[in-house]
C-alpha positions as CSV (number, residue, x, y, z in Angstrom):
1,M,-59.8,-11.8,-25.3
2,A,-58.5,-12.3,-21.8
3,V,-56.8,-9.4,-20.1
4,I,-53.7,-10.4,-18.2
5,Q,-52.6,-8.1,-15.5
6,K,-48.9,-7.8,-14.9
7,L,-47.6,-7.3,-11.4
8,R,-45.3,-4.3,-11.3
9,K,-42.5,-4.0,-8.8
10,S,-41.6,-0.5,-7.8
11,F,-37.9,0.2,-7.2
12,G,-38.4,3.9,-6.6
13,K,-38.7,3.6,-2.8
14,S,-35.8,2.6,-0.7
15,F,-36.4,-0.3,1.7
16,L,-33.2,0.2,3.6
17,Q,-33.6,1.3,7.1
18,T,-29.9,1.9,7.8
19,P,-28.0,4.7,6.1
20,L,-25.4,3.8,3.5
21,P,-21.7,4.1,4.6
22,D,-19.5,6.8,3.1
23,L,-17.7,4.7,0.4
24,V,-15.1,7.4,-0.2
25,E,-14.2,7.5,3.4
26,I,-13.8,3.7,3.5
27,Q,-11.4,3.9,0.5
28,Y,-9.5,6.8,2.1
29,N,-9.0,4.9,5.4
30,S,-7.9,1.8,3.6
31,Y,-5.3,3.7,1.6
32,R,-4.1,5.5,4.7
33,D,-3.7,2.1,6.5
34,F,-1.9,0.7,3.4
35,L,0.7,3.5,3.4
36,Q,1.1,3.9,7.2
37,A,2.5,7.4,6.4
38,D,1.6,8.8,9.8
39,V,3.5,6.1,11.6
40,A,7.3,6.3,12.3
41,P,9.3,3.9,10.1
42,E,10.5,1.9,13.1
43,N,7.0,1.5,14.5
44,R,5.3,0.3,11.4
45,K,3.3,-2.9,11.5
46,N,4.1,-5.6,8.9
47,I,1.0,-4.8,6.8
48,G,0.4,-2.9,3.6
49,L,3.3,-1.4,1.8
50,Q,5.7,-2.3,4.6
51,N,4.8,-6.0,4.1
52,V,5.3,-5.6,0.3
53,F,8.8,-4.3,0.7
54,K,9.8,-6.7,3.4
55,S,8.7,-9.7,1.2
56,M,10.6,-8.4,-1.9
57,F,13.9,-7.6,-0.2
58,P,16.8,-8.5,0.0
59,I,17.4,-8.6,-3.7
60,K,20.5,-10.5,-4.6
61,D,22.4,-10.6,-7.9
62,Y,23.0,-13.8,-9.8
63,A,26.7,-13.8,-9.2
64,G,26.3,-13.4,-5.4
65,I,28.5,-10.3,-5.4
66,A,25.9,-7.7,-4.1
67,D,22.8,-7.5,-2.0
68,L,20.2,-4.7,-1.8
69,E,18.4,-4.6,1.5
70,F,15.3,-2.6,2.4
71,I,15.7,-0.1,5.3
72,E,12.6,2.1,5.2
73,Y,10.3,4.1,3.0
74,T,8.9,7.6,3.2
75,S,6.0,9.1,1.6
76,D,5.3,12.8,0.9
77,V,1.6,12.4,1.8
78,E,0.8,15.4,4.0
79,Q,-2.8,15.8,2.8
80,L,-4.4,12.9,1.0
81,I,-6.2,14.9,-1.7
82,N,-5.6,12.3,-4.3
83,F,-3.8,9.0,-4.3
84,A,-0.7,10.2,-6.3
85,A,2.1,10.6,-3.9
86,P,5.9,9.9,-4.4
87,I,7.4,7.2,-2.3
88,R,11.1,7.2,-1.5
89,I,12.9,4.0,-0.5
90,A,16.0,3.8,1.6
91,C,18.1,0.8,0.7
92,S,21.4,-0.6,1.9
93,R,23.7,-1.9,-0.8
94,K,26.2,-4.6,0.2
95,R,29.0,-5.6,-2.1
96,F,30.9,-8.8,-1.3
97,I,34.5,-8.9,-2.4
98,P,36.5,-11.9,-1.4
99,F,37.6,-11.5,2.2
100,T,35.9,-8.1,2.6
101,L,32.5,-6.6,2.9
102,V,31.7,-3.1,1.6
103,S,28.4,-1.5,2.7
104,N,26.8,1.6,1.4
105,V,23.5,3.2,2.2
106,S,21.8,4.8,-0.8
107,Y,18.5,6.7,-1.0
108,T,16.5,6.5,-4.2
């Protein structure tokens, strides 16, 4: 009977010469850039959550009587321990009545 030798490949040793990046830090930085919580609302770039809200608003009703416009958002992220942080949106509600324009600012 012929003996067949099998070639074994060892995956026990690492062949990487460069260290692996800290994947948690990459995710943390990405989330921080998405929120832009450390940037003043008037200085935010049109990326991340700012871009999401700018693309969604203004919201108009079907009758054309009222508009809801996005002003700014704030986040209570002081220390990013986890990714659960409440976000508050400031909106401007405009109601169109024939020959008049009524405007209210509401914070929700």
